[in-house]
Rosetta silent file (secondary structure, phi, psi, omega in degrees, C-alpha in Angstrom):
SEQUENCE: MELRQLEYFIQICKSGSFTKAKDELGVTQPTLSQQIRVLEDEYNIPLFDRVSRGIEVTEAGRILLNKGNAIMNLLEEARNEIVGRNHKARETISIGCCPAELEYLAPFFMKFHQKHPSILLKIMDVEDVENKVLERTLDIGITAYPLAVPSLISTHLYKQELVLLVHSEHPLANQSSIPFQSLKQIQSVMFREQNKSLIDRYSSFCGFTLKSIIETSSISVLMNWARQGLGAALIPTSLHESMKDDSLRMVKLDGHIPSWDISLIYLQSARRKSAANKFILEMESYVREAEVSQACSGN
SCORE:     score description
SCORE:     0.000 S_00000001
   1 L     0.000  136.419  175.205    0.019   -0.017   -0.014 S_00000001
   2 L   -91.630  154.898  179.616    1.228    3.472   -0.870 S_00000001
   3 H   -68.149  -32.731  176.152    0.638    6.484    1.392 S_00000001
   4 H   -61.091  -41.121  177.763   -1.127    8.174   -1.503 S_00000001
   5 H   -64.091  -36.706 -179.561   -3.669    5.391   -1.753 S_00000001
   6 H   -68.703  -35.603  173.346   -4.296    5.599    1.925 S_00000001
   7 H   -62.818  -45.794 -179.065   -4.886    9.423    1.655 S_00000001
   8 H   -58.165  -41.122 -177.755   -7.258    8.861   -1.221 S_00000001
   9 H   -64.929  -48.318 -179.512   -9.182    6.299    0.811 S_00000001
  10 H   -62.458  -40.675 -176.996   -9.503    8.544    3.887 S_00000001
  11 H   -63.690  -42.054  177.134  -10.693   11.563    1.727 S_00000001
  12 H   -59.432  -39.798 -178.884  -13.454    9.348    0.215 S_00000001
  13 H   -68.174  -36.009  177.273  -14.574    8.273    3.616 S_00000001
  14 H   -67.666  -46.980 -171.888  -14.663   12.032    4.735 S_00000001
  15 H   -81.213  -26.513  174.465  -16.386   13.261    1.688 S_00000001
  16 L    93.371   -4.495 -177.206  -19.033   10.500    1.433 S_00000001
  17 L  -166.415  150.136  177.962  -18.546   10.042   -2.317 S_00000001
  18 H   -61.150  -33.882 -173.753  -15.986    9.568   -5.084 S_00000001
  19 H   -72.066  -44.755  179.659  -17.148   12.656   -6.877 S_00000001
  20 H   -62.457  -42.217 -177.157  -16.699   14.932   -3.831 S_00000001
  21 H   -63.738  -35.678 -179.456  -13.389   13.342   -2.990 S_00000001
  22 H   -66.507  -34.263  178.498  -11.838   13.881   -6.444 S_00000001
  23 H   -65.688  -40.274 -179.806  -12.641   17.502   -6.291 S_00000001
  24 H   -73.180  -33.656 -176.508  -10.976   17.827   -2.874 S_00000001
  25 H   -88.598  -13.604  178.789   -7.890   15.842   -4.026 S_00000001
  26 L    74.454   31.747  177.608   -7.573   17.386   -7.433 S_00000001
  27 L  -132.928  168.691 -176.925   -7.494   14.157   -9.444 S_00000001
  28 L   -79.185  158.915 -177.343   -9.778   12.505  -12.001 S_00000001
  29 H   -70.127  -33.199  173.993  -12.416   10.110  -10.912 S_00000001
  30 H   -64.931  -35.466  177.113  -10.889    7.160  -12.992 S_00000001
  31 H   -69.631  -30.463 -178.476   -7.645    7.657  -11.221 S_00000001
  32 H   -75.817  -43.462  178.533   -9.266    7.673   -7.835 S_00000001
  33 H   -64.436  -34.081  178.928  -11.329    4.594   -8.708 S_00000001
  34 H   -68.599  -36.885 -178.237   -8.285    2.790  -10.002 S_00000001
  35 H   -70.952  -36.418  177.786   -6.254    3.447   -6.859 S_00000001
  36 H   -70.141  -38.111  178.586   -8.963    2.223   -4.606 S_00000001
  37 H   -61.396  -41.440  178.446   -9.385   -1.010   -6.761 S_00000001
  38 H   -57.800  -43.460  177.068   -5.599   -1.454   -6.234 S_00000001
  39 H   -60.270  -45.025 -178.108   -6.121   -1.157   -2.513 S_00000001
  40 H   -66.781  -41.208  174.422   -8.994   -3.551   -2.365 S_00000001
  41 H   -55.020  -42.891  178.399   -6.986   -6.010   -4.432 S_00000001
  42 H   -57.689  -42.722 -176.537   -4.207   -5.831   -2.025 S_00000001
  43 H   -95.851   -5.924  172.695   -6.382   -6.787    0.887 S_00000001
  44 L    59.344   45.012 -179.540   -8.646   -9.002   -1.279 S_00000001
  45 L  -163.064  134.408 -179.637  -11.717   -7.427    0.198 S_00000001
  46 L   -61.019  136.345  174.520  -14.170   -4.560   -0.687 S_00000001
  47 L  -100.926  -14.801  176.988  -13.659   -1.369    1.320 S_00000001
  48 E  -135.673  151.175  170.443  -16.849    0.255    0.163 S_00000001
  49 E  -106.749  129.220  173.100  -20.367   -0.983   -0.613 S_00000001
  50 E   -80.723  116.598 -179.151  -21.954    0.747   -3.577 S_00000001
  51 E  -122.100  173.821 -172.738  -25.533    1.588   -2.687 S_00000001
  52 L   -66.611  -27.348 -176.258  -28.201    3.664   -4.445 S_00000001
  53 L  -100.142   13.760  177.402  -27.510    6.772   -2.366 S_00000001
  54 E   137.662 -121.446  178.857  -23.714    6.587   -2.886 S_00000001
  55 E  -132.481  157.252  174.301  -21.171    4.467   -0.925 S_00000001
  56 E  -128.313  140.880 -179.567  -20.951    2.867    2.538 S_00000001
  57 E   -81.081  129.644 -178.670  -17.733    1.982    4.220 S_00000001
  58 L   -76.041  176.118 -177.636  -17.518   -1.769    4.857 S_00000001
  59 H   -70.335  -33.276  176.094  -16.358   -3.279    8.125 S_00000001
  60 H   -66.888  -36.192  177.160  -12.867   -3.823    6.625 S_00000001
  61 H   -66.852  -39.773 -177.248  -12.956   -0.234    5.488 S_00000001
  62 H   -66.022  -34.010  178.008  -13.792    1.028    8.960 S_00000001
  63 H   -63.643  -44.755 -176.979  -10.769   -0.993   10.303 S_00000001
  64 H   -68.670  -38.494  178.549   -8.558    0.531    7.619 S_00000001
  65 H   -61.640  -51.462 -176.263  -10.037    4.049    8.219 S_00000001
  66 H   -59.609  -47.636  178.453   -9.296    3.881   11.970 S_00000001
  67 H   -71.711  -30.414  179.188   -5.755    2.639   11.537 S_00000001
  68 H   -66.908  -38.768 -178.346   -5.187    4.809    8.606 S_00000001
  69 H   -70.732  -35.439  176.169   -6.091    8.081   10.623 S_00000001
  70 H   -60.788  -47.021  177.070   -3.690    6.869   13.265 S_00000001
  71 H   -58.647  -43.731  177.914   -0.889    6.494   10.752 S_00000001
  72 H   -66.200  -34.589  174.678   -1.609    9.956    9.334 S_00000001
  73 H   -59.165  -51.224  177.942   -1.620   11.489   12.809 S_00000001
  74 H   -58.598  -41.493  176.287    1.649    9.895   13.595 S_00000001
  75 H   -66.528  -37.550  173.453    3.223   11.171   10.418 S_00000001
  76 H   -63.694  -39.668 -179.762    1.920   14.718   11.153 S_00000001
  77 H   -69.675  -34.136  178.475    3.422   14.571   14.590 S_00000001
  78 H   -72.334  -34.938 -178.807    6.798   13.413   13.267 S_00000001
  79 H   -62.285  -49.154 -175.917    6.644   16.195   10.551 S_00000001
  80 H   -63.481  -40.594 -179.010    5.914   18.826   13.262 S_00000001
  81 H   -68.067  -43.157  175.903    8.668   17.574   15.540 S_00000001
  82 H   -60.399  -53.396 -179.423   11.292   17.688   12.678 S_00000001
  83 H   -55.169  -43.389 -178.294   10.237   21.147   11.650 S_00000001
  84 H   -64.625  -40.719  175.240   10.340   22.281   15.250 S_00000001
  85 H   -65.614  -32.944 -178.950   13.905   20.920   15.703 S_00000001
  86 H   -72.359  -36.072  176.620   15.046   22.703   12.578 S_00000001
  87 H   -69.943  -32.328 -175.643   13.635   26.043   13.770 S_00000001
  88 H   -80.020  -37.301  178.942   15.082   25.601   17.144 S_00000001
  89 H   -66.051  -32.263 -173.596   18.476   24.618   15.762 S_00000001
  90 L   -96.141   85.825  177.859   18.688   27.663   13.481 S_00000001
  91 L   -74.371  155.465  175.177   19.101   30.552   15.901 S_00000001
  92 E  -118.098  132.307  172.972   19.316   34.176   14.615 S_00000001
  93 E  -119.558  126.526  176.783   21.759   36.694   15.907 S_00000001
  94 E  -101.074  128.728 -176.922   21.187   40.422   14.881 S_00000001
  95 E  -120.338  133.682  174.004   24.289   42.551   14.888 S_00000001
  96 E  -108.111  137.742 -176.404   24.669   46.275   14.338 S_00000001
  97 E  -158.822  147.914  175.447   27.896   47.640   12.983 S_00000001
  98 L   -79.514  150.464 -172.220   29.300   50.591   11.147 S_00000001
  99 H   -53.948  -41.921 -179.168   30.561   50.070    7.509 S_00000001
 100 H   -60.216  -41.051  176.541   34.304   50.466    8.269 S_00000001
 101 H   -69.676  -31.639  172.220   34.143   47.757   10.984 S_00000001
 102 H   -61.025  -46.880  178.543   32.127   45.484    8.688 S_00000001
 103 H   -57.989  -45.459 -174.782   34.962   45.579    6.182 S_00000001
 104 H   -72.933  -36.921 -173.760   37.560   44.746    8.894 S_00000001
 105 H   -90.770   -6.291  176.726   35.397   42.064   10.651 S_00000001
 106 H   -47.090  -41.758  179.489   34.233   40.338    7.410 S_00000001
 107 H   -64.796  -33.852  179.296   36.715   37.512    7.754 S_00000001
 108 H   -71.525  -37.939  178.482   35.475   36.779   11.204 S_00000001
 109 H   -60.027  -44.200 -178.696   31.810   36.729   10.195 S_00000001
 110 H   -61.192  -47.092 -179.314   32.724   34.228    7.439 S_00000001
 111 H   -60.627  -43.023  179.385   34.810   32.114    9.932 S_00000001
 112 H   -67.763  -49.614  174.723   31.888   32.089   12.340 S_00000001
 113 H   -52.726  -42.814 -176.132   29.376   31.057    9.730 S_00000001
 114 H   -65.677  -37.485 -178.101   31.569   28.173    8.508 S_00000001
 115 H   -75.482  -34.800 -176.329   31.903   26.975   12.206 S_00000001
 116 L  -130.922   71.703 -175.027   28.291   27.412   12.985 S_00000001
 117 L   -65.166  -16.991 -179.775   26.179   27.043    9.806 S_00000001
 118 L   -79.945  -12.125 -176.926   22.965   26.594   11.744 S_00000001
 119 L  -101.024  130.655 -175.934   23.208   30.130   13.162 S_00000001
 120 E   -98.975  124.732  179.540   21.873   32.837   10.994 S_00000001
 121 E  -104.015  120.993  175.437   23.692   36.248   11.215 S_00000001
 122 E  -103.273  111.390 -170.127   21.786   39.305   10.452 S_00000001
 123 E  -116.834  126.064 -173.416   24.407   42.099   10.129 S_00000001
 124 E  -127.099  147.224  173.536   23.055   45.593    9.728 S_00000001
 125 E   -84.562  111.158 -174.127   24.623   49.059    9.148 S_00000001
 126 L  -131.557  139.634  175.279   23.220   50.973   12.056 S_00000001
 127 L   -84.983  -53.685 -174.416   24.066   54.492   13.455 S_00000001
 128 L   -93.663   68.779 -175.649   22.561   54.478   16.936 S_00000001
 129 H   -57.586  -44.781 -175.287   23.886   51.044   17.819 S_00000001
 130 H   -57.990  -44.523 -171.456   23.537   51.506   21.624 S_00000001
 131 H   -77.667  -30.145  173.696   19.854   52.420   21.540 S_00000001
 132 H   -63.018  -43.178  177.057   19.092   49.481   19.134 S_00000001
 133 H   -66.312  -44.297 -178.690   20.666   47.086   21.687 S_00000001
 134 H   -61.650  -35.659 -178.136   18.736   48.727   24.587 S_00000001
 135 L   -80.366   -5.313 -171.778   15.501   48.383   22.544 S_00000001
 136 L    65.171   18.112  177.609   16.366   44.708   21.840 S_00000001
 137 L   -73.446  -33.800  173.930   16.208   45.413   18.132 S_00000001
 138 L  -113.480  144.932  177.397   19.818   44.172   18.118 S_00000001
 139 L   -79.583  -38.699 -172.484   21.359   41.311   19.989 S_00000001
 140 E  -140.276  146.336  173.210   24.885   42.708   19.752 S_00000001
 141 E  -131.434  147.373  179.694   26.467   45.975   18.684 S_00000001
 142 E  -119.224  105.544 -167.035   29.841   47.019   17.447 S_00000001
 143 E  -141.008  163.948 -178.118   30.433   50.623   18.095 S_00000001
 144 L   -91.073  -22.574 -167.852   33.001   53.430   18.620 S_00000001
 145 L  -134.633   73.687  179.797   31.056   55.305   21.357 S_00000001
 146 L   -70.356  143.149  178.045   29.413   52.900   23.867 S_00000001
 147 L   -81.268  144.488  173.904   27.008   54.502   26.319 S_00000001
 148 L   -79.608   79.100 -176.233   27.642   54.245   30.115 S_00000001
 149 L  -122.795  133.313 -174.913   24.500   52.475   30.874 S_00000001
 150 L   -57.157  -28.936 -172.549   24.298   49.856   33.767 S_00000001
 151 L   -88.558    0.223  176.700   22.259   47.398   31.689 S_00000001
 152 E  -108.149  130.660  170.174   24.948   47.331   28.895 S_00000001
 153 E  -102.188  129.516 -174.360   28.077   45.461   28.899 S_00000001
 154 E  -119.026  120.766 -178.935   30.908   46.968   26.948 S_00000001
 155 E  -117.472  126.802  174.434   34.030   44.952   25.922 S_00000001
 156 E   -70.863  133.640 -177.717   36.958   46.651   24.278 S_00000001
 157 E  -106.251  -53.758 -178.861   37.866   45.061   21.037 S_00000001
 158 E  -164.093  167.293  178.120   40.585   47.151   19.310 S_00000001
 159 E  -105.514  135.184  175.681   41.762   50.632   18.634 S_00000001
 160 E  -100.526  148.317  177.494   41.221   52.384   15.338 S_00000001
 161 E  -138.023  153.015  174.472   43.552   54.975   13.865 S_00000001
 162 E   -88.321  134.931  179.048   43.381   57.035   10.729 S_00000001
 163 E  -129.932  156.949 -178.895   45.922   56.443    7.996 S_00000001
 164 E   -90.356  129.536  173.828   46.510   58.234    4.588 S_00000001
 165 E  -105.663  119.397 -175.415   45.487   56.394    1.419 S_00000001
 166 E  -133.021  159.989  174.047   47.140   57.696   -1.730 S_00000001
 167 E   -66.012  156.738 -178.002   47.656   56.733   -5.386 S_00000001
 168 L   -67.694  -16.039  177.565   50.958   54.964   -6.188 S_00000001
 169 L  -105.703   12.886  176.856   52.089   58.006   -8.131 S_00000001
 170 L   -71.698  150.742  174.071   51.129   60.549   -5.394 S_00000001
 171 L   -53.873  -30.054 -179.328   54.192   62.524   -3.985 S_00000001
 172 L   -94.557    5.549 -170.928   53.812   60.774   -0.629 S_00000001
 173 L   -61.386  -30.592 -171.483   53.372   57.277   -2.059 S_00000001
 174 L   -91.899   -3.448  175.678   57.018   56.300   -1.167 S_00000001
 175 L   -82.509  131.390  174.459   56.641   57.512    2.508 S_00000001
 176 L   -80.958  -24.813  176.700   56.080   54.928    5.126 S_00000001
 177 E  -160.382  158.270  173.505   54.770   57.575    7.520 S_00000001
 178 E  -141.922  156.393  177.329   54.433   61.406    7.880 S_00000001
 179 E   -69.375  152.203 -177.165   53.536   63.571   10.850 S_00000001
 180 H   -63.335  -30.894  177.335   49.840   64.363   11.198 S_00000001
 181 H   -62.858  -22.585 -177.327   50.710   68.115   10.906 S_00000001
 182 H   -69.918  -17.119  177.557   51.978   67.534    7.345 S_00000001
 183 H   -59.793  -24.824  178.948   48.337   67.068    6.272 S_00000001
 184 H   -73.177   -7.548  175.816   47.870   70.737    6.248 S_00000001
 185 H   -95.339    0.488  179.720   50.242   71.049    3.180 S_00000001
 186 L   -92.440  120.622 -174.754   48.129   68.541    1.260 S_00000001
 187 L   -72.259  -41.531 -173.628   45.694   70.240   -1.065 S_00000001
 188 L  -114.455   88.942  173.641   43.124   67.423   -1.719 S_00000001
 189 E  -109.367  144.948  177.931   42.412   65.517    1.424 S_00000001
 190 E  -128.583  147.026  177.030   39.265   63.423    1.821 S_00000001
 191 E  -155.768  161.331  174.819   37.632   61.846    4.801 S_00000001
 192 E   -66.170  146.713  178.513   34.374   60.369    6.007 S_00000001
 193 H   -66.036  -26.294 -175.752   31.802   62.781    7.468 S_00000001
 194 H   -65.933  -24.928 -178.828   31.500   60.343   10.454 S_00000001
 195 H   -91.733   -3.185 -167.511   35.204   61.210   11.249 S_00000001
 196 H   -59.747  -50.447 -174.536   34.844   65.015   10.707 S_00000001
 197 H   -63.941  -38.453 -177.881   34.424   65.989   14.493 S_00000001
 198 H   -71.467  -42.020  176.020   37.400   63.840   15.368 S_00000001
 199 H   -69.231  -33.764  171.180   39.638   65.185   12.730 S_00000001
 200 H   -58.553  -41.902 -176.791   38.561   68.766   13.486 S_00000001
 201 H   -70.144  -39.822 -173.359   39.542   68.268   17.135 S_00000001
 202 H   -77.545  -44.308 -179.348   42.962   66.757   16.414 S_00000001
 203 H   -66.811  -34.774  175.330   43.831   69.281   13.662 S_00000001
 204 H   -63.062  -44.607  174.716   42.702   72.191   15.927 S_00000001
 205 H   -53.653  -38.812  178.400   45.028   70.816   18.562 S_00000001
 206 L   -87.833    6.111  174.433   47.835   70.917   16.063 S_00000001
 207 L    85.046   20.170  177.982   46.952   74.474   15.081 S_00000001
 208 L  -143.409  172.065  176.427   45.369   74.107   11.652 S_00000001
 209 L  -119.811  123.042  179.007   42.024   73.353   10.021 S_00000001
 210 L  -101.973  119.938 -178.713   41.617   70.409    7.680 S_00000001
 211 L  -115.536  138.224 -176.098   38.770   70.565    5.181 S_00000001
 212 L   -83.519  141.094 -179.484   37.661   67.687    3.061 S_00000001
 213 L   -78.866  -16.673  172.724   37.255   68.172   -0.739 S_00000001
 214 L  -138.245  160.381  176.319   34.172   65.894   -0.566 S_00000001
 215 E  -119.215  122.211  177.272   31.625   64.959    2.115 S_00000001
 216 E  -159.313  157.385  177.807   30.617   61.285    2.025 S_00000001
 217 L  -103.803    2.442 -174.445   29.859   58.363    4.394 S_00000001
 218 L  -103.329  123.909  176.776   31.147   55.859    1.929 S_00000001
 219 H   -66.593  -37.433 -176.848   34.534   54.232    2.313 S_00000001
 220 H   -72.128  -27.744  175.512   34.391   52.887   -1.229 S_00000001
 221 H   -70.171  -34.272  177.635   33.893   56.368   -2.688 S_00000001
 222 H   -65.586  -42.428 -179.945   36.983   57.595   -0.840 S_00000001
 223 H   -65.237  -40.742 -175.463   39.029   54.561   -2.076 S_00000001
 224 H   -72.711  -34.529  174.661   37.854   55.109   -5.702 S_00000001
 225 H   -66.600  -39.461  172.414   38.789   58.805   -5.662 S_00000001
 226 H   -61.580  -41.237  179.706   42.229   57.911   -4.276 S_00000001
 227 H   -60.473  -33.526 -177.865   42.517   55.275   -7.019 S_00000001
 228 L   -88.201    0.727  177.832   41.782   57.787   -9.664 S_00000001
 229 L    73.200   30.805 -177.980   44.418   60.108   -8.095 S_00000001
 230 L   -93.230   -3.099  174.901   41.870   62.809   -7.196 S_00000001
 231 L   169.013  178.061  175.002   43.117   63.118   -3.631 S_00000001
 232 E   -96.688  123.381 -176.034   44.506   61.626   -0.384 S_00000001
 233 E  -104.077  135.486  172.517   41.910   59.764    1.652 S_00000001
 234 E   -95.544  120.174 -174.036   42.010   59.402    5.443 S_00000001
 235 E  -135.149  163.947  177.762   40.555   56.028    6.294 S_00000001
 236 E   -62.140  140.590  178.614   40.552   53.575    9.357 S_00000001
 237 L   -62.970  -26.635 -178.781   43.761   51.596    9.576 S_00000001
 238 L   -61.889  -22.832 -177.576   41.760   48.388    9.935 S_00000001
 239 H   -74.090  -10.128  179.995   40.824   48.658    6.234 S_00000001
 240 H   -61.685  -34.717 -179.644   44.523   48.098    5.364 S_00000001
 241 H   -63.324  -45.315 -169.798   43.921   44.292    5.867 S_00000001
 242 H   -86.857   -4.641 -173.373   41.029   44.214    3.352 S_00000001
 243 L   -95.908  117.002  176.751   42.683   46.515    0.637 S_00000001
 244 L  -122.887   93.998 -174.388   44.326   44.583   -2.159 S_00000001
 245 L  -160.528  112.332 -175.321   45.195   47.137   -4.784 S_00000001
 246 L   -64.892  -25.509 -176.768   48.597   47.770   -6.379 S_00000001
 247 L   -79.373    1.418  179.257   47.513   51.340   -7.460 S_00000001
 248 E  -121.171  148.913  178.537   47.159   52.424   -3.796 S_00000001
 249 E  -128.413  150.088  177.961   49.648   53.033   -1.044 S_00000001
 250 E  -107.143  132.727  179.917   49.084   53.373    2.729 S_00000001
 251 E  -123.780  118.961 -179.742   50.978   56.068    4.581 S_00000001
 252 E   -75.924  158.601  179.741   50.912   56.029    8.384 S_00000001
 253 E  -108.784  140.939  179.157   50.597   59.075   10.564 S_00000001
 254 E  -107.957  165.072  177.406   53.014   59.878   13.328 S_00000001
 255 L    79.806 -132.333 -178.388   52.608   61.869   16.468 S_00000001
 256 L   -77.425  100.746 -170.835   49.158   63.004   17.711 S_00000001
 257 L  -110.359  132.894  177.384   46.954   60.678   15.657 S_00000001
 258 L   -61.815  134.552  177.112   43.222   60.709   15.566 S_00000001
 259 E  -157.831  160.659 -179.748   41.984   57.373   17.067 S_00000001
 260 E  -152.419  158.560 -178.447   39.122   55.834   18.753 S_00000001
 261 E   -96.663  139.302  175.431   38.202   52.506   20.520 S_00000001
 262 E   -99.683  123.783 -179.286   35.932   49.925   18.977 S_00000001
 263 E  -121.844  152.119  171.149   33.763   48.072   21.536 S_00000001
 264 E   -99.049  126.272  174.670   31.311   45.044   21.583 S_00000001
 265 E  -118.982  146.523  173.624   28.085   45.805   23.457 S_00000001
 266 E  -160.816  159.209 -179.843   25.327   43.682   24.540 S_00000001
 267 E   -66.156  135.967  176.914   22.640   43.544   27.228 S_00000001
 268 L   -80.442   94.441 -167.040   23.508   42.314   30.601 S_00000001
 269 L  -147.792  133.526  174.383   20.934   39.534   30.715 S_00000001
 270 L   -76.929  -11.524  179.273   20.958   35.841   31.888 S_00000001
 271 L   -97.606   21.838  179.157   18.420   35.104   29.120 S_00000001
 272 L   -63.737  139.915 -179.859   20.847   35.966   26.372 S_00000001
 273 L   -55.136  142.904 -177.692   20.760   33.566   23.354 S_00000001
 274 H   -64.284  -35.081  178.306   23.303   30.666   23.490 S_00000001
 275 H   -62.376  -42.434  177.933   24.209   31.654   19.903 S_00000001
 276 H   -58.510  -46.526  174.617   24.906   35.253   20.993 S_00000001
 277 H   -59.918  -37.723  178.533   27.238   34.010   23.734 S_00000001
 278 H   -62.883  -47.190 -174.297   29.183   31.886   21.245 S_00000001
 279 H   -62.273  -42.546 -176.120   29.563   34.892   18.927 S_00000001
 280 H   -68.346  -35.028  178.306   30.805   37.178   21.781 S_00000001
 281 H   -70.902  -48.377 -176.881   33.448   34.720   23.054 S_00000001
 282 H   -63.999  -38.438  174.925   34.577   33.888   19.553 S_00000001
 283 H   -58.599  -47.801  179.270   34.678   37.519   18.542 S_00000001
 284 H   -66.304  -38.881 -176.023   36.897   38.520   21.470 S_00000001
 285 H   -66.635  -44.450 -175.446   39.203   35.481   20.818 S_00000001
 286 H   -58.492  -46.859 -178.911   39.450   36.482   17.017 S_00000001
 287 H   -65.178  -40.608  178.515   40.444   40.013   17.875 S_00000001
 288 H   -62.148  -42.078  179.115   43.059   38.985   20.406 S_00000001
 289 H   -65.123  -45.401  179.512   44.589   36.540   17.769 S_00000001
 290 H   -59.607  -38.345  179.810   44.588   39.272   15.139 S_00000001
 291 H   -61.835  -42.848 -176.500   46.415   41.554   17.546 S_00000001
 292 H   -66.237  -45.561 -178.192   49.079   38.976   18.239 S_00000001
 293 H   -58.774  -42.054  178.347   49.413   38.251   14.422 S_00000001
 294 H   -66.840  -36.790 -179.161   49.866   41.970   13.591 S_00000001
 295 H   -64.304  -43.571  177.109   52.425   42.396   16.415 S_00000001
 296 H   -64.817  -31.669  179.749   54.475   39.445   15.096 S_00000001
 297 H   -80.442  -14.498 -179.224   54.360   40.706   11.605 S_00000001
 298 L    86.343    6.840 -176.967   55.462   44.158   12.683 S_00000001
 299 L   -80.592    0.000    0.000   52.436   45.965   11.285 S_00000001
């Protein structure tokens, strides 16, 4: 007996006629009749009596109907349990992060996914990371300016600094580093609008004002302009790892350098997702290993 035949038989019993059952099942009446004949031949006994007002289920048919319903119920229970296990196994972590850190941390996200394929990472570009974490819109935030809120746990990840990105034919391309004050002599400097207040503060401290030739929040725009030789771009040093371009050169800044700390934030809660706990521990470990690797390479 095939499961399909059992489904046909049960539907005929529910509908009270072959005509109604075929409409419910979406099959032709000859197909339905043929499958029931196969079923009756297998048990060598009629399952229906044909009467003037339609059909009646025989005693053998009632036995099959009772056991058939039990089988279908068990199959439905099994299906629900399997689907439930899949949903339970595939936890979701929502993470808020700014674009520059997404570039730097992309290898970690890939590594985490490969290690935990059943965990879905929802990574979003968010400005007010702290508030989104407090509102529970995000499970985890990666931010430069964590709020001092008792309900938030903030863990320092790494320090960001600005470096100068120039075209390979730029006059400074062969310099390994320059003093921050030297930027005042460069005509075409570009930087992200998110870093404007920080750069203003540092350049003011050094006695000059640095104005960008463009205002953008896009790292890719800055890099493309530098690639075209249209200016020198101030970008976060962490992007050095992700930059693979022979036409560009990185020039470090000496002295009083614009810098900021990147922190991992999450709610202080005993009910935190197990997947989120794994992410937090492995993120901290990844950053520590990256620091050791950079120190050993001399970067």
